[in-house]
C-alpha positions as a printed NumPy array, in Angstrom:
array([[ -5.462, -10.994,  -7.161],
       [ -4.409, -13.437,  -4.452],
       [ -3.042, -15.84 ,  -7.076],
       [ -1.145, -13.057,  -8.822],
       [  0.409, -11.921,  -5.544],
       [  1.353, -15.499,  -4.673],
       [  2.968, -16.057,  -8.087],
       [  4.837, -12.751,  -7.97 ],
       [  6.127, -13.421,  -4.474],
       [  7.393, -16.86 ,  -5.524],
       [  9.384, -15.235,  -8.32 ],
       [ 10.736, -12.594,  -5.926],
       [ 11.752, -15.307,  -3.441],
       [ 13.72 , -17.22 ,  -6.092],
       [ 15.485, -14.045,  -7.219],
       [ 16.292, -13.078,  -3.634],
       [ 17.729, -16.535,  -2.887],
       [ 19.976, -16.246,  -5.947],
       [ 21.1  , -12.738,  -4.927],
       [ 21.896, -13.855,  -1.371],
       [ 24.392, -16.393,  -2.702],
       [ 26.386, -13.614,  -4.36 ],
       [ 29.072, -11.56 ,  -2.601],
       [ 26.611,  -8.817,  -1.655],
       [ 24.369, -11.221,   0.267],
       [ 25.192,  -9.884,   3.768],
       [ 24.33 ,  -6.323,   2.681],
       [ 21.064,  -7.288,   1.026],
       [ 18.907,  -7.94 ,   4.114],
       [ 19.525,  -4.587,   5.87 ],
       [ 18.947,  -2.698,   2.628],
       [ 15.686,  -4.573,   2.039],
       [ 14.539,  -3.923,   5.607],
       [ 15.191,  -0.187,   5.347],
       [ 13.603,   0.057,   1.895],
       [ 10.584,  -2.044,   2.911],
       [  9.852,  -0.149,   6.124],
       [ 10.373,   3.215,   4.42 ],
       [  7.946,   2.306,   1.654],
       [  5.473,   0.898,   4.198],
       [  5.485,   4.123,   6.222],
       [  5.163,   6.17 ,   3.035],
       [  2.215,   4.025,   1.909],
       [  0.458,   4.449,   5.246],
       [  0.984,   8.216,   5.151],
       [ -0.452,   8.593,   1.639],
       [ -3.286,   6.119,   2.209],
       [ -6.061,   8.712,   2.709],
       [ -4.965,  10.722,  -0.326],
       [ -5.796,   9.881,  -3.957],
       [ -2.243,   8.54 ,  -4.377],
       [ -1.684,   4.764,  -4.662],
       [ -1.231,   4.077,  -0.947],
       [ -2.401,   0.46 ,  -1.095],
       [  0.026,  -0.261,  -3.909],
       [  2.919,   1.093,  -1.836],
       [  1.824,  -0.975,   1.149],
       [  1.588,  -4.198,  -0.876],
       [  4.968,  -3.587,  -2.525],
       [  6.528,  -2.816,   0.861],
       [  5.1  ,  -6.004,   2.34 ],
       [  6.433,  -7.915,  -0.656],
       [  9.906,  -6.494,  -0.086],
       [  9.726,  -7.216,   3.645],
       [  8.55 , -10.772,   2.964],
       [ 11.928, -11.544,   1.45 ],
       [ 13.588, -10.95 ,   4.807],
       [ 10.739, -11.8  ,   7.183],
       [  8.658, -14.834,   6.032],
       [  5.512, -14.172,   8.152],
       [  5.075, -10.964,   6.176],
       [  4.511, -13.107,   3.084],
       [  1.526, -14.781,   4.752],
       [  0.198, -11.377,   5.802],
       [  0.512, -10.065,   2.246],
       [ -1.353, -13.049,   0.789],
       [ -4.034, -12.754,   3.492],
       [ -4.48 ,  -9.034,   2.723],
       [ -4.76 ,  -9.768,  -0.999],
       [ -7.466, -12.345,  -0.22 ],
       [ -9.332,  -9.78 ,   1.922],
       [ -9.098,  -7.253,  -0.91 ],
       [-10.538,  -9.832,  -3.321],
       [-13.365, -10.509,  -0.863],
       [-14.095,  -6.78 ,  -0.558],
       [-14.22 ,  -6.362,  -4.341],
       [-16.588,  -9.344,  -4.607],
       [-18.802,  -7.861,  -1.879],
       [-18.738,  -4.45 ,  -3.575],
       [-19.716,  -5.899,  -6.979],
       [-22.731,  -7.652,  -5.405],
       [-24.19 ,  -4.37 ,  -4.105],
       [-26.894,  -2.488,  -5.962],
       [-25.761,   0.326,  -8.266],
       [-27.22 ,   3.007,  -5.99 ],
       [-25.388,   1.567,  -2.963],
       [-22.117,   1.45 ,  -4.886],
       [-22.601,   5.041,  -6.023],
       [-23.312,   6.109,  -2.434],
       [-20.208,   4.315,  -1.121],
       [-18.103,   5.877,  -3.871],
       [-19.518,   9.318,  -3.054],
       [-18.666,   8.835,   0.617],
       [-15.131,   7.855,  -0.344],
       [-14.767,  10.971,  -2.506],
       [-16.169,  13.154,   0.294],
       [-13.72 ,  11.612,   2.786],
       [-10.808,  12.233,   0.408],
       [-11.941,  15.838,  -0.107],
       [-12.132,  16.409,   3.656],
       [ -8.685,  14.904,   4.193],
       [ -7.086,  16.867,   1.365],
       [ -8.873,  20.069,   2.39 ],
       [ -7.777,  19.748,   5.991],
       [ -4.206,  18.993,   4.943],
       [ -4.241,  22.108,   2.751],
       [ -5.876,  24.252,   5.436],
       [ -3.642,  23.223,   8.311],
       [ -0.324,  22.721,   6.501],
       [ -0.272,  25.302,   3.707],
       [  1.866,  28.406,   4.219],
       [  0.023,  31.534,   5.294],
       [  0.617,  33.356,   2.015],
       [ -1.153,  30.707,  -0.091],
       [ -4.674,  31.464,  -1.293],
       [ -7.667,  30.412,   0.824],
       [ -5.647,  30.091,   4.031],
       [ -6.181,  32.133,   7.161],
       [ -3.381,  34.623,   7.66 ]])
């Protein structure tokens, strides 16, 4: 995955450099900053839910890396850590992997249940009126 992220970010960097030379170059950086930070915050908010939070975070970091170069290094480092985690996870015994997956599902159920319980309107089913 690290190689794919590196290749994709190189292509994005070339495209961004070409776009900055156009007339809309001065408007591009603020728009990318707002879009990147908005997507990053959204990704962090949806991280504990079954939605693709990590995907949003990686895309946001990719967008921010066009304006802020250290973010590119952070994105590649995170992709390498994700590869290392997947390698570690694949080395575990099947029972251990099943237990870890069950814990993840239980955590997601607790998060989603608490969000429903504390944020649902009072007239929804299974909420305390």
